[in-house]
C-alpha positions in Angstrom: 207.3 199.0 15.5 205.9 199.8 11.7 208.4 202.2 10.6 206.9 205.3 9.8 207.9 205.2 5.7 206.6 201.8 4.3 207.3 201.1 1.0 205.1 198.9 -0.8 206.3 195.9 -2.2 206.5 195.9 -6.3 204.2 194.1 -8.4 206.7 191.9 -9.1 208.3 191.6 -5.5 204.3 190.6 -4.5 204.0 188.3 -6.8 206.8 186.2 -6.2 206.2 186.8 -2.5 202.9 185.0 -3.0 204.1 182.3 -4.9 206.9 181.1 -2.2 203.9 181.5 0.6 201.8 178.9 -1.7 204.8 176.4 -2.1 205.1 177.1 1.4 201.2 176.4 2.3 201.5 173.3 -0.2 203.7 171.9 1.5 202.2 172.0 5.1 205.0 174.4 6.1 202.9 176.7 7.4 206.2 178.6 9.5 207.9 178.7 6.4 205.3 180.2 4.8 204.9 182.7 7.8 208.4 183.4 8.0 208.6 184.5 4.5 206.0 187.2 5.0 207.7 188.2 8.1 210.7 189.0 6.2 208.3 190.9 3.6 207.2 193.1 6.7 210.4 193.6 7.9 212.2 194.7 4.0 209.6 196.9 2.9 209.5 198.8 6.6 206.0 198.1 8.0 202.9 195.7 7.1 201.4 196.1 3.7 197.8 195.7 2.9 198.3 193.3 0.3 201.1 191.3 2.6 198.8 191.6 5.8 195.7 189.9 3.7 197.9 186.7 2.9 199.7 187.0 6.1 195.7 186.8 7.8 194.6 183.5 5.1 198.6 181.9 6.5 197.4 182.5 10.3 193.9 181.5 9.7 194.7 177.9 8.5 197.4 177.6 11.2 194.4 178.1 13.6 196.2 181.3 15.0 192.3 183.1 14.8 192.8 185.9 16.9 196.6 186.9 14.9 194.6 185.9 11.8 191.7 188.3 12.8 193.9 191.3 13.5 196.1 191.2 10.1 193.3 190.4 7.8 191.1 193.5 10.0 194.7 195.3 8.8 194.3 194.8 5.6 190.5 195.5 5.1 190.9 199.1 7.1 194.0 200.0 4.7 192.1 199.1 1.4 188.7 197.4 0.2 189.9 193.9 0.2 188.3 190.8 -2.1 186.0 188.5 -1.3 188.4 186.1 -0.6 189.7 188.1 2.4 186.3 188.5 3.6 185.5 185.0 3.5 188.5 184.4 5.6 187.2 186.8 8.0 184.2 185.1 8.4 185.3 181.8 9.0 188.1 183.1 11.4 185.2 184.5 13.4 183.2 181.8 13.2 186.1 179.2 14.5 186.2 181.8 17.2 182.3 181.4 18.2 181.5 185.2 17.3 178.7 184.8 15.4 177.1 188.2 14.8 180.8 189.3 13.7 181.2 186.4 11.4 177.2 186.8 10.0 178.5 190.9 9.2 181.3 189.5 7.1 179.5 187.1 5.1 177.3 189.9 4.6 180.1 192.3 3.3 181.3 189.2 0.9 177.6 189.0 -0.6 177.6 193.3 -1.1 180.8 192.1 -3.8 179.1 189.8 -5.2 175.4 188.7 -4.7 175.9 185.1 -6.2 178.8 184.3 -4.0 177.2 181.0 -2.7 179.8 180.4 0.2 178.9 183.7 1.9 175.3 183.3 1.3 175.0 180.5 2.5 177.8 181.5 5.7 175.4 184.3 6.3 172.5 182.2 6.6 174.0 179.5 9.0 175.1 182.6 11.2 171.9 183.6 11.4 170.7 179.9 12.2 173.4 179.5 15.0 172.2 182.7 16.5 168.4 181.6 17.3 167.0 183.9 13.7 165.2 180.8 12.5 163.1 182.9 11.0 165.5 185.5 8.6 168.0 182.0 8.3 164.9 180.4 6.4 164.5 183.5 4.3 167.8 184.1 2.9 168.5 180.2 2.8 165.4 180.2 0.4 167.0 182.9 -1.8 170.3 181.1 -2.0 169.1 177.5 -2.4 167.1 179.1 -5.5 170.3 180.7 -6.7 172.2 177.2 -5.8 170.5 174.0 -6.4 173.3 172.1 -6.6 175.0 173.2 -2.9 174.9 170.4 -0.8 175.8 172.3 2.3 172.7 174.6 1.3 170.2 171.8 0.8 171.0 170.1 4.3 170.8 173.6 6.0 167.2 174.1 4.3 166.3 170.4 4.9 167.5 170.8 8.2 165.1 173.7 9.3 162.2 172.8 7.5 162.0 169.6 9.7 163.1 171.5 12.6 160.1 173.4 12.4 158.0 170.1 11.7 157.7 171.1 7.8 158.7 167.9 6.2 156.6 168.3 3.2 158.7 171.1 2.4 162.2 169.2 3.5 161.2 166.8 1.0 161.3 169.1 -1.3 164.5 170.6 -0.9 166.0 167.1 -1.2 163.7 166.3 -4.7 164.8 169.7 -6.3 169.1 169.0 -5.2 167.9 165.0 -6.9 166.7 166.9 -10.0 169.8 168.8 -10.1 172.4 166.1 -9.3 170.0 162.7 -10.1 173.5 160.5 -9.5 174.3 162.4 -6.3 174.5 159.4 -3.4 174.5 162.1 -0.5 170.8 163.7 -1.6 169.4 160.5 -2.3 170.0 159.4 1.4 168.8 162.3 2.3 165.6 162.2 0.4 165.3 158.7 1.9 165.8 159.4 5.2 162.8 162.2 5.2 160.4 160.1 3.4 161.3 157.2 6.4 160.5 160.0 8.7 156.9 160.9 6.9 156.4 157.3 6.8 156.6 156.4 3.2 159.4 153.3 3.7 158.1 151.7 0.2 159.4 154.9 -1.6 162.4 155.7 0.7 163.1 152.3 -0.1 163.4 152.8 -3.6 165.2 155.9 -3.2 167.7 154.3 -1.2 168.3 151.5 -3.9 169.2 154.3 -6.6 171.3 155.5 -4.3 
């Protein structure tokens, strides 16, 4: 049980704690990372929001998503967490197939930074997976204009256009990506696939040779 008299860690204690956790995570020793955090909770008389935020990220990396969400939500309720915290909550929700909840966390991250590419495409992905295709398409088009070189975003947007039978628009997505990153073989391959689907095999072959 958390003590009624919680003494938050000092900035230096917190910096040292996070350093120890990062070292343990870098060494792929998640039990050691969690032990450091649990010791900090015991020493300070209860759960501190900063400690819970880091603890939630470690639990998510370990795949213990239910516990991760509990820790991250505890940090969220205590103070305004940063975008990384909302990212962690969104990913944990996605892994539990709670897609509406994931979309809400991605939206919270976007409210902090409208140019957050990971949050923008994460929200669109959540909309797409819950069947809200037109909303997802609008969100993807906005995000793709801001982040034309983002591979995941281009793949999602082109996939939606292809699903709707709009191969010419899918082609446009890949051509914009290639214009931004002309040496990206993956983008060139995707463009070739779309061209071949449109029976433009000579063009597809030229693009594949370039890839």
